[in-house]
N, CA and C of each residue as an Amber inpcrd file, in Angstrom:
protein
   558
  -0.7700000 -35.4260000  28.2000000  -1.5580000 -34.1330000  28.6910000
  -0.3120000 -32.9640000  28.6640000   0.6850000 -33.6280000  29.2470000
   1.8110000 -32.2930000  29.5130000   2.1010000 -31.9030000  28.0940000
   2.0780000 -32.2900000  27.1970000   2.3270000 -32.0840000  25.6810000
   1.1540000 -30.9880000  25.4620000   0.0800000 -31.2160000  25.6390000
  -0.9860000 -30.1080000  25.0920000  -0.7360000 -28.7770000  25.6780000
  -0.6190000 -29.0160000  27.2450000  -0.8660000 -28.0340000  28.0920000
   0.7720000 -27.5060000  27.5060000   1.8000000 -27.9140000  27.6120000
   3.2000000 -26.9500000  26.7590000   2.4460000 -26.4790000  25.3960000
   2.0180000 -27.2080000  24.7180000   1.5760000 -26.2250000  23.2680000
   0.7890000 -25.1190000  23.6630000  -0.2490000 -25.2140000  24.4880000
  -1.2560000 -23.9270000  24.9370000  -0.5990000 -23.3740000  25.5740000
   0.4600000 -23.3940000  26.1720000   1.5520000 -22.0240000  26.9040000
   1.8770000 -21.4200000  25.8520000   2.6010000 -22.0670000  25.0380000
   3.1420000 -21.5080000  23.4920000   2.8420000 -20.5370000  23.0160000
   1.1770000 -20.9360000  22.3990000   0.5810000 -20.4020000  21.8780000
  -0.0740000 -19.1680000  22.6140000  -0.7770000 -18.9650000  23.8330000
  -0.4230000 -18.1180000  24.5450000   0.6230000 -16.7540000  24.3100000
   1.5160000 -17.8700000  24.5700000   2.7020000 -16.6130000  24.5230000
   2.8470000 -16.2760000  23.3560000   2.3200000 -16.1070000  22.1110000
   2.5730000 -15.9430000  20.7620000   1.1290000 -14.6350000  20.5210000
   0.4400000 -14.5290000  21.2700000  -0.6750000 -13.8580000  21.1950000
  -0.5340000 -12.5940000  21.9230000  -1.0050000 -11.7280000  21.5660000
  -0.2690000 -10.2430000  22.1820000  -1.5620000 -10.3350000  23.3180000
  -1.0470000  -9.2130000  24.0790000  -1.6930000  -8.7790000  25.2950000
  -2.1890000  -7.4300000  25.1710000  -3.4630000  -7.3990000  25.5080000
  -4.0900000  -5.9750000  25.2690000  -4.1620000  -5.7520000  26.7800000
  -3.3990000  -4.7830000  27.2760000  -3.9350000  -4.1990000  28.5280000
  -4.4700000  -2.9760000  28.3240000  -6.2980000  -3.3360000  28.2080000
  -7.0720000  -2.2870000  28.3350000  -7.4590000  -1.1380000  29.3830000
  -7.3810000   0.0940000  28.5580000  -7.8720000   0.8830000  29.8980000
  -8.1830000   2.1950000  29.0790000  -9.4770000   2.6510000  30.1460000
 -10.1230000   3.4840000  29.5880000  -9.6660000   4.6380000  29.0490000
 -10.3470000   5.8200000  28.2390000  -9.7910000   6.8690000  27.6930000
 -10.9300000   7.6840000  27.1380000 -11.1790000   8.9760000  27.8180000
 -11.7350000   9.7890000  27.8610000 -11.1850000  10.8630000  26.7220000
 -11.9260000  11.1170000  25.9540000 -11.0830000  12.7310000  24.9470000
 -12.4340000  13.8070000  25.5230000 -11.8080000  14.5480000  25.8830000
 -13.1250000  16.0420000  26.5590000 -13.2970000  16.3930000  25.3990000
 -12.3730000  16.8450000  24.3820000 -12.3640000  17.6570000  22.6940000
 -13.1970000  16.8380000  21.8110000 -12.6670000  15.3240000  22.0180000
 -13.7240000  14.5710000  20.8970000 -15.1090000  14.1840000  21.2220000
 -15.3620000  14.4610000  22.3700000 -16.7150000  13.9500000  23.1410000
 -16.8810000  12.2620000  23.3460000 -16.1860000  11.4120000  23.5140000
 -15.5040000  10.1750000  23.5540000 -15.4920000   9.2960000  24.6300000
 -15.5190000   8.3050000  24.5910000 -14.8620000   7.6110000  25.5910000
 -14.4910000   6.0440000  24.9830000 -13.4390000   5.2880000  25.2570000
 -12.8450000   4.1960000  24.8040000 -12.0340000   3.4840000  25.5500000
 -12.0380000   2.1430000  24.9860000 -10.8940000   1.2300000  25.8730000
 -10.3080000   1.1510000  24.8680000  -8.5550000   1.5070000  24.8860000
  -7.6540000   1.3050000  24.3620000  -6.4700000   0.7500000  25.0400000
  -5.8470000  -0.2330000  23.9560000  -4.6220000  -1.4240000  24.6740000
  -3.3700000  -0.8850000  25.3460000  -3.1520000   0.0510000  25.9940000
  -1.9940000   0.9320000  26.0530000  -2.2830000   2.2330000  26.1900000
  -1.2790000   2.7870000  26.4190000  -1.1120000   4.1440000  26.2310000
  -1.4170000   5.2910000  24.9060000  -2.2540000   5.8950000  25.1660000
  -2.7080000   6.1930000  23.7980000  -1.9710000   7.4780000  23.4990000
  -1.6640000   7.8970000  22.1880000  -1.2170000   8.8970000  21.2290000
  -2.0290000   9.4940000  20.6920000  -1.9390000  11.3830000  20.6180000
  -2.9340000  11.8220000  20.0060000  -2.0220000  12.8580000  19.2560000
  -2.4320000  12.7030000  17.5600000  -2.1120000  13.6770000  16.7110000
  -3.3910000  14.4480000  16.0660000  -2.8740000  15.8830000  15.6640000
  -4.3280000  16.3570000  14.9300000  -3.4580000  16.8560000  13.7560000
  -4.0520000  16.6940000  12.3610000  -3.5420000  17.4230000  11.3500000
  -4.7080000  17.3840000  10.2990000  -4.4950000  18.9400000   9.4170000
  -5.6360000  18.8610000   8.5860000  -6.1590000  17.9400000   7.2340000
  -7.2810000  17.6310000   7.0720000  -7.2010000  16.8140000   5.9560000
  -8.1980000  17.4040000   5.0980000  -8.2650000  17.0720000   4.0580000
  -9.0620000  17.7220000   2.6510000 -10.3960000  16.5150000   2.8690000
 -11.1430000  17.7230000   2.8260000 -12.6120000  16.3510000   2.7830000
 -13.1410000  16.4730000   1.4990000 -13.8690000  15.0450000   0.7550000
 -13.8710000  15.0380000  -1.1900000 -14.6890000  16.2300000  -1.6760000
 -14.8530000  16.5790000  -2.6160000 -15.0490000  16.7900000  -3.3750000
 -16.6890000  17.2570000  -3.0160000 -17.4580000  15.9790000  -3.0200000
 -18.8350000  15.8920000  -2.5790000 -19.1480000  16.9150000  -1.0300000
 -18.3760000  17.2450000  -0.4590000 -18.5310000  17.5170000   0.7170000
 -17.9750000  19.0690000   1.0430000 -17.4550000  19.4340000  -0.4490000
 -16.9170000  20.9160000  -0.4810000 -15.5610000  20.9160000  -0.5070000
 -15.0960000  20.1760000  -0.6510000 -13.4940000  19.7220000  -0.5890000
 -12.8760000  20.9810000   0.3280000 -12.8650000  20.9010000   1.2890000
 -12.9150000  22.0800000   2.4580000 -11.7000000  21.0910000   3.4200000
 -10.9790000  21.7320000   4.1640000 -10.2070000  21.2600000   4.9170000
 -10.7980000  21.4920000   6.8180000 -10.2530000  20.1550000   7.1400000
 -11.0430000  20.3440000   8.5470000  -9.8780000  19.8410000   9.1190000
  -9.9350000  20.1110000  10.6940000  -8.8810000  19.2840000  11.4030000
  -9.3760000  17.7830000  11.6810000  -8.3340000  16.8280000  11.7430000
  -8.8130000  15.8440000  12.4540000  -8.0430000  15.0310000  13.4400000
  -8.4680000  14.9640000  14.5330000  -7.7510000  14.6230000  15.7060000
  -7.6030000  12.7670000  16.1500000  -6.5700000  12.2000000  15.9980000
  -6.5170000  10.4740000  15.8590000  -5.7240000  10.3250000  17.4750000
  -6.6420000   9.3670000  18.1780000  -5.9650000   9.1090000  19.4670000
  -5.8160000   7.8070000  19.1080000  -4.9660000   7.0050000  19.1310000
  -4.3950000   5.2500000  19.2960000  -3.8130000   5.0890000  20.2470000
  -3.5410000   3.7780000  20.0350000  -2.5020000   3.3860000  20.7170000
  -2.5360000   1.6460000  20.1010000  -1.2310000   0.9440000  20.4470000
  -1.0110000  -0.7300000  19.8400000  -0.3570000  -1.3870000  20.5990000
  -0.4130000  -2.4850000  20.0020000   0.3050000  -4.0410000  20.2460000
   0.8220000  -4.4580000  19.3210000   2.2440000  -4.0420000  19.1580000
   3.0350000  -4.7440000  18.3420000   2.2870000  -3.9000000  16.8240000
   2.1520000  -4.7860000  15.9860000   1.7210000  -4.2090000  14.2640000
   0.1550000  -3.9860000  14.5220000  -0.3780000  -4.1980000  15.4000000
  -1.8560000  -3.9450000  15.9510000  -2.1680000  -2.7280000  16.0800000
  -3.0200000  -1.6420000  15.7740000  -3.3530000  -0.6000000  16.0340000
  -5.0890000  -0.2690000  16.5660000  -5.1630000   0.5180000  17.1890000
  -6.7230000   0.5070000  17.6340000  -6.8040000   2.2980000  17.8450000
  -7.7130000   2.9660000  16.8220000  -7.9990000   4.0530000  16.8360000
  -9.2940000   5.1980000  16.8700000  -9.2360000   6.0690000  17.3630000
 -10.5330000   6.9520000  17.0400000 -10.0580000   7.9050000  16.6290000
 -10.5550000   8.6350000  15.3350000 -10.1700000   9.7660000  14.5700000
 -11.5120000  10.7390000  15.0100000 -11.3280000  11.7970000  14.9440000
 -12.9770000  12.8180000  15.0880000 -12.7330000  14.2070000  14.3050000
 -13.3890000  14.6040000  13.9290000 -13.7000000  16.0670000  12.9900000
 -15.2240000  16.4120000  13.0420000 -14.5490000  17.7830000  13.4710000
 -15.9590000  18.3380000  13.3100000 -16.5230000  18.8080000  11.7730000
 -17.6230000  18.5170000  11.0480000 -17.9670000  18.6210000   9.8620000
 -18.4540000  20.2960000   9.6570000 -18.3600000  20.9630000   8.7710000
 -19.1700000  22.2860000   8.4190000 -20.4950000  22.1310000   8.3410000
 -21.2560000  22.8050000   8.6280000 -22.9970000  22.8930000   8.9170000
 -23.6360000  22.5150000   7.5860000 -23.1640000  22.8780000   6.6430000
 -23.6570000  22.5940000   5.0020000 -23.2480000  20.9040000   4.7570000
 -22.4160000  20.5410000   4.9740000 -22.1250000  18.9060000   4.8080000
 -23.0810000  18.3240000   5.4490000 -23.5300000  18.3240000   6.9510000
 -24.3400000  17.6550000   7.8180000 -25.2770000  17.4760000   7.6110000
 -25.8490000  18.9040000   6.7990000 -27.6940000  19.3450000   6.7710000
 -27.9410000  18.3280000   5.1440000 -26.4540000  17.9470000   4.3760000
 -26.4840000  17.7820000   2.9670000 -26.5900000  15.8210000   3.2130000
 -27.4530000  15.1020000   3.3440000 -27.4180000  13.4750000   3.3210000
 -26.5950000  12.9470000   2.4600000 -26.1830000  13.5400000   0.9030000
 -25.6950000  13.0490000  -0.1170000 -23.7360000  13.3990000   0.4810000
 -23.9720000  14.3360000   1.1290000 -22.5100000  14.7570000   1.3830000
 -22.1660000  14.2020000   2.3370000 -22.9990000  13.8240000   3.5940000
 -22.6550000  13.0280000   4.1010000 -22.4070000  11.3290000   4.0890000
 -22.7030000  10.9460000   2.6880000 -22.9230000   9.5510000   2.4310000
 -21.4760000   9.3730000   1.7440000 -21.0930000  10.8200000   0.7850000
 -19.9590000  10.9080000   0.1380000 -18.4990000  11.3310000   1.3450000
 -18.7320000  11.7480000   2.7050000 -17.2420000  11.7980000   3.5230000
 -17.2880000  10.8060000   4.0070000 -18.2670000   9.7870000   4.1710000
 -17.6770000   8.6640000   4.6990000 -17.4500000   7.3520000   3.6180000
 -17.6840000   7.3050000   2.5450000 -17.3470000   6.7320000   1.4830000
 -15.9840000   7.1050000   1.3980000 -15.6860000   8.4910000   1.6500000
 -14.2780000   8.6910000   1.1920000 -13.2700000   8.6400000   2.2590000
 -13.6860000   8.2700000   3.4370000 -12.9210000   7.6090000   4.8070000
 -12.7370000   6.0700000   4.4560000 -13.8190000   5.2320000   4.1000000
 -13.8430000   3.8550000   3.7100000 -12.8110000   3.7150000   2.7670000
 -12.9060000   4.2740000   1.7610000 -11.8520000   4.2740000   0.8060000
 -10.4500000   4.2610000   1.0200000 -10.3190000   5.2410000   1.9220000
  -9.1360000   5.9360000   2.5570000  -8.6550000   4.2200000   3.3510000
  -9.0590000   3.8610000   4.4160000  -8.9000000   2.8370000   5.0530000
  -8.7480000   1.4290000   4.1160000  -9.2590000   1.5780000   3.6770000
  -8.7180000  -0.0210000   2.8460000  -7.7520000   0.2730000   1.5760000
  -7.5290000   1.7010000   1.3930000  -6.1690000   1.3080000   0.5050000
  -5.0010000   1.2190000   1.7150000  -5.3920000   1.4030000   2.9690000
  -3.9980000   1.4930000   3.7340000  -3.7650000  -0.1080000   4.0070000
  -4.7670000  -0.8720000   3.5700000  -4.4250000  -2.3820000   3.5620000
  -4.4180000  -3.3970000   2.2310000  -4.1480000  -2.0770000   1.0700000
  -4.3680000  -2.6730000  -0.2010000  -5.5780000  -3.4290000  -0.4320000
  -6.7500000  -3.2980000   0.0750000  -8.2130000  -4.3750000   0.0320000
  -8.9750000  -3.8270000  -0.7490000  -9.3840000  -3.9520000  -1.7990000
 -10.2800000  -3.9420000  -2.9950000 -12.0220000  -3.7050000  -2.5140000
 -11.6830000  -4.6170000  -1.3080000 -13.3360000  -4.9620000  -1.0560000
 -13.8850000  -5.2470000   0.3660000 -14.6850000  -4.9160000   0.9240000
 -14.8990000  -4.5400000   1.9790000 -16.3260000  -5.8400000   2.0980000
 -16.5970000  -6.4210000   3.8590000 -17.6260000  -6.6190000   4.1580000
 -18.7940000  -5.5890000   5.0070000 -19.4880000  -5.8530000   4.6630000
 -20.3300000  -4.5850000   5.5720000 -20.9520000  -5.4390000   6.8530000
 -20.8640000  -4.5670000   7.7820000 -21.6170000  -4.9930000   9.4010000
 -22.2670000  -4.2110000   9.5970000 -23.0520000  -4.1790000  10.3250000
 -24.1240000  -3.4910000  11.1430000 -23.6890000  -2.5580000  12.4470000
 -23.8180000  -1.6400000  11.6640000 -23.3530000  -0.3810000  13.0910000
 -24.3870000  -0.2920000  13.9970000 -24.1410000  -0.2220000  15.8300000
 -24.8510000  -0.1110000  16.6410000 -25.7870000   1.2610000  16.0360000
 -27.1760000   1.3380000  16.5550000 -27.8800000   2.2940000  16.1140000
 -28.3170000   3.1580000  17.2240000 -27.5790000   2.4860000  18.7530000
 -28.1820000   3.3810000  19.8130000 -26.8720000   4.0070000  20.0780000
 -25.9350000   4.2820000  19.1050000 -24.8810000   5.1250000  19.3570000
 -25.5200000   6.8360000  19.8190000 -26.3450000   6.9410000  18.9140000
 -26.2460000   8.6590000  19.1030000 -26.7680000   8.8370000  20.3230000
 -27.9840000   8.0160000  21.1050000 -28.2750000   8.3890000  22.1930000
 -29.0940000   9.5450000  22.1720000 -29.9960000   9.7870000  21.2940000
 -31.0170000  10.6350000  21.1680000 -30.8240000  11.9770000  20.4130000
 -29.4950000  11.9180000  20.0120000 -28.5080000  12.8980000  19.0150000
 -28.8220000  12.7830000  17.8280000 -28.5270000  13.8750000  16.7610000
 -28.9310000  13.0010000  15.2630000 -27.9610000  12.6820000  14.8120000
 -28.1810000  11.1990000  14.3050000 -27.2180000  10.4020000  13.7630000
 -27.4650000  10.6300000  12.4200000 -26.4940000  11.0850000  11.6630000
 -26.7240000  11.6550000  10.3210000 -26.0350000  10.4080000   9.2720000
 -25.2110000   9.6300000   9.7740000 -24.7780000   8.3700000   8.9320000
 -23.9590000   7.7760000   9.8970000 -24.1560000   6.2940000   9.6580000
 -23.2600000   5.4270000   9.7280000 -22.9770000   4.0490000   8.9310000
 -21.6200000   3.9400000   8.7820000 -21.3130000   2.3760000   8.2040000
 -20.2380000   1.5810000   8.9130000 -20.4540000   0.5150000   8.7530000
 -19.4380000  -0.3920000   9.3880000 -18.7090000  -1.5950000   8.3940000
 -17.6800000  -2.0260000   8.7010000 -17.1450000  -2.9720000   7.5400000
 -15.5130000  -3.4020000   8.0350000 -15.5980000  -4.4820000   7.4890000
 -14.6050000  -5.4090000   7.5910000 -13.8910000  -5.8190000   6.1660000
 -12.1820000  -5.8330000   6.4950000 -11.6560000  -6.1650000   5.1080000
 -10.4700000  -6.7280000   5.1790000  -9.8240000  -7.7900000   4.6280000
  -8.7810000  -8.3940000   4.4260000  -7.7100000  -7.4310000   3.4410000
  -6.6850000  -7.7530000   3.7080000  -5.6190000  -6.9720000   2.8430000
  -4.5130000  -7.2770000   3.3500000  -2.9320000  -6.4910000   2.8940000
  -1.7990000  -6.7320000   3.0130000  -1.2540000  -5.3220000   3.5850000
  -0.2270000  -5.9260000   4.5570000  -0.1390000  -4.8160000   5.3950000
   2.1120000  -4.7670000   5.2840000   2.2200000  -3.7720000   4.7360000
   3.8720000  -3.2830000   5.0670000   4.8140000  -3.7180000   6.2300000
   5.1180000  -4.6210000   6.4020000   6.4080000  -4.7090000   7.4110000
   7.6010000  -3.8070000   7.2950000   8.1850000  -3.9960000   8.4530000
   9.6530000  -3.0600000   8.4180000  10.5470000  -3.4830000   7.3220000
  10.6850000  -4.9990000   7.3720000  11.6970000  -5.1950000   6.2460000
  10.9980000  -5.7750000   4.9900000   9.7210000  -4.8880000   4.6040000
   9.4080000  -4.5290000   3.1130000   8.5480000  -5.7790000   2.6860000
   8.3960000  -6.9860000   3.6900000   7.3530000  -7.8050000   3.0630000
   5.9620000  -7.6520000   3.4110000   5.0090000  -7.7610000   2.7240000
   3.8470000  -7.5790000   3.1360000   3.5000000  -8.8180000   3.9570000
   2.2030000  -8.7900000   4.5520000   1.8300000  -9.7920000   5.4000000
   0.5410000  -9.1940000   5.4180000  -0.4450000 -10.5490000   5.8440000
  -1.8920000 -10.3720000   5.5000000  -2.1200000  -9.9580000   7.0130000
  -3.3740000  -8.8520000   6.6500000  -3.8860000  -7.4480000   7.3180000
  -5.3510000  -7.7240000   7.4510000  -5.8550000  -7.5060000   8.5470000
  -6.9960000  -7.0850000   8.8110000  -7.7850000  -5.8890000   9.3670000
  -8.8690000  -5.6050000   9.0590000  -9.1240000  -3.8610000   9.5650000
 -10.6800000  -4.3030000   9.9670000 -11.1450000  -3.5530000  10.9650000
 -12.6130000  -3.3780000  11.5060000 -12.6750000  -1.9650000  11.5570000
 -13.8570000  -1.0720000  10.8640000 -13.8790000  -0.1280000  11.2470000
 -15.2480000   0.0990000  11.3950000 -15.7270000   1.2060000  12.2230000
 -16.7760000   1.9370000  12.1060000 -16.7540000   3.6080000  11.8370000
 -17.9410000   4.1460000  11.2050000 -17.9570000   5.3370000  11.0660000
 -19.0050000   5.9750000  10.8510000 -19.2570000   6.9270000  11.9060000
 -20.3960000   7.3190000  12.3370000 -20.1560000   8.9930000  11.9320000
 -21.4370000   9.6920000  11.7010000 -21.8740000  11.3560000  11.9060000
 -22.7860000  11.1800000  12.5620000 -22.7220000  12.0120000  13.7450000
 -23.5930000  12.1870000  14.7480000 -23.3250000  14.0780000  15.0960000
 -24.1760000  14.4940000  14.9530000 -24.5640000  16.2060000  14.9310000
 -23.3840000  16.9500000  13.9880000 -22.5110000  17.4470000  14.4340000
 -21.5790000  17.6230000  13.2670000 -20.4510000  16.9750000  13.8840000
 -20.3020000  15.9440000  14.1220000 -19.2240000  15.2830000  14.3630000
 -19.0620000  14.0210000  13.6340000 -17.7790000  13.4520000  12.8460000
 -17.4880000  12.7590000  12.3030000 -16.3200000  11.6890000  13.3960000
 -16.6390000  10.6290000  13.5700000 -15.9830000   9.9080000  14.3790000
 -15.7340000   8.6190000  13.5460000 -14.5680000   8.3430000  13.3570000
 -13.8100000   7.1560000  12.8710000 -12.9600000   6.4040000  13.9300000
 -13.7130000   5.2150000  14.0620000 -12.9660000   3.7430000  14.9230000
 -12.6130000   2.8010000  13.8400000 -11.3900000   2.8390000  14.3730000
 -10.7660000   1.9200000  13.6420000  -9.6580000   0.8650000  14.4010000
  -9.7700000  -0.8220000  13.9180000  -8.5500000  -1.5920000  14.6240000
  -8.2370000  -2.2410000  13.2110000  -6.7980000  -2.1710000  13.2810000
  -6.2440000  -2.7320000  12.1110000  -4.7770000  -3.0440000  12.3880000
  -4.6380000  -4.6630000  11.8370000  -2.9660000  -4.9180000  12.1580000
  -3.0470000  -5.8380000  11.1860000  -1.7790000  -7.0680000  11.5460000
  -1.7100000  -8.4030000  11.2980000  -2.5090000  -8.8940000  11.5360000
  -3.0490000  -9.9760000  10.5260000  -4.4450000 -10.7080000  10.8150000
  -4.4030000 -11.9120000  11.8010000  -2.9090000 -12.0850000  12.0730000
  -3.0070000 -13.0330000  13.0220000  -3.1200000 -12.6200000  14.5050000
  -2.9990000 -11.1250000  14.6500000  -2.7230000 -10.4270000  16.0020000
  -3.7190000  -9.7530000  16.2700000  -4.6930000  -9.7100000  15.5390000
  -5.8890000  -9.0060000  15.7430000  -7.4980000 -10.1770000  16.0130000
  -7.6780000 -10.3170000  17.1630000  -8.8700000 -11.5310000  17.7210000
  -9.7790000 -10.8870000  17.3830000 -11.0970000 -11.5280000  17.2140000
 -12.4270000 -11.2790000  17.1920000 -12.1990000 -10.5660000  18.6880000
 -12.4090000 -11.3730000  19.5500000 -12.7440000 -10.7230000  21.0110000
 -11.8980000  -9.4280000  21.3010000 -10.4390000  -9.4320000  20.7850000
 -10.1030000  -7.5820000  21.0190000 -11.0140000  -6.4580000  20.0930000
 -11.1330000  -6.9400000  18.9080000 -12.0790000  -6.1300000  18.2630000
 -13.4770000  -5.7500000  18.7310000 -14.0450000  -6.9390000  19.4770000
 -15.8410000  -6.6930000  19.9960000 -15.0010000  -5.8060000  21.0710000
 -14.2440000  -6.0220000  22.4090000 -13.6450000  -5.2150000  23.3210000
 -13.5950000  -3.9050000  22.9370000 -13.4260000  -3.3840000  21.8750000
 -12.6640000  -2.2770000  21.2540000 -14.2220000  -1.6760000  21.1450000
 -15.2000000  -2.1720000  20.4160000 -16.3630000  -1.5540000  19.3240000
 -17.0260000  -1.4700000  20.4870000 -17.4940000  -2.3610000  21.6700000
 -18.2260000  -2.2810000  22.6430000 -18.0660000  -1.0850000  23.4730000
 -16.7700000  -0.7000000  23.8870000 -16.1980000   0.3390000  24.7080000
 -16.6630000   1.8470000  24.2680000 -16.5840000   1.6680000  22.8420000
 -16.7900000   2.9970000  22.2250000 -17.8190000   4.0130000  22.5280000
 -18.0620000   4.6800000  23.3810000 -19.4240000   5.6440000  23.9080000
 -19.1750000   7.3530000  23.3150000 -20.0150000   7.7870000  22.8990000
 -20.1460000   9.5780000  22.9000000 -20.3460000   9.9570000  24.2340000
 -19.7670000  11.0350000  24.5870000 -20.1610000  11.2970000  25.9330000
 -20.8010000  12.9910000  26.1360000 -20.8720000  13.6720000  25.1940000
 -21.3860000  14.8520000  24.5910000 -22.4570000  14.9910000  23.5780000
C-alpha cells in the first residue's frame, strides 16, 4: 500500500501544475482562463490570397507551463472578408494549416466547436481540431506534441484559441478547462 502511494506521489510530482487565472482582454473582447501570468504581443500578419492577401494586426495573449502553451489570438478582419463565406473558410483553413505546421502534423482530427459561443452575434465560421506531431526541444531533439485548437470568426473578429505542447504535459482536463473558459465579452 505504501509503495502505491509513493508511486502516485511521484507521478503527481511529474505532472505540470496549472495555476488557472481569469484573463479579460478588453481590446480582444474575450475572457479566458490561462495557467499563469499572461504575455501579450501584437504583430502584423498577411492574410491568405483568398482573403485578399492583406495585412492585419494579430494580438496573441498566452501563458505556459513548461513546454505547454495556452494562447488566444485575435485579429479584426476586413469587412469584405467577413461578408464572403469562401474568404472566411479560406482564412480559417490558412490558420489551421499554420498551426499544424508548428508541430509538423500532416493531419488533424476534427472536433465540434461550441455553437453557442457567438451569443446572438454573427458567427461567420468555426472550426475545431486536434493533432499530434513533434515539437522541437531546446536540445534539438523533437518530442511528441499535442495540439488542440478552435478558430472562430464572429462579426469582424477572428479568434484563435490554442493549447499546444509536449503530449505528456497536456492532459485532457487542462484542455477542457481552457476551452470551457473562453467567452466573448462584446
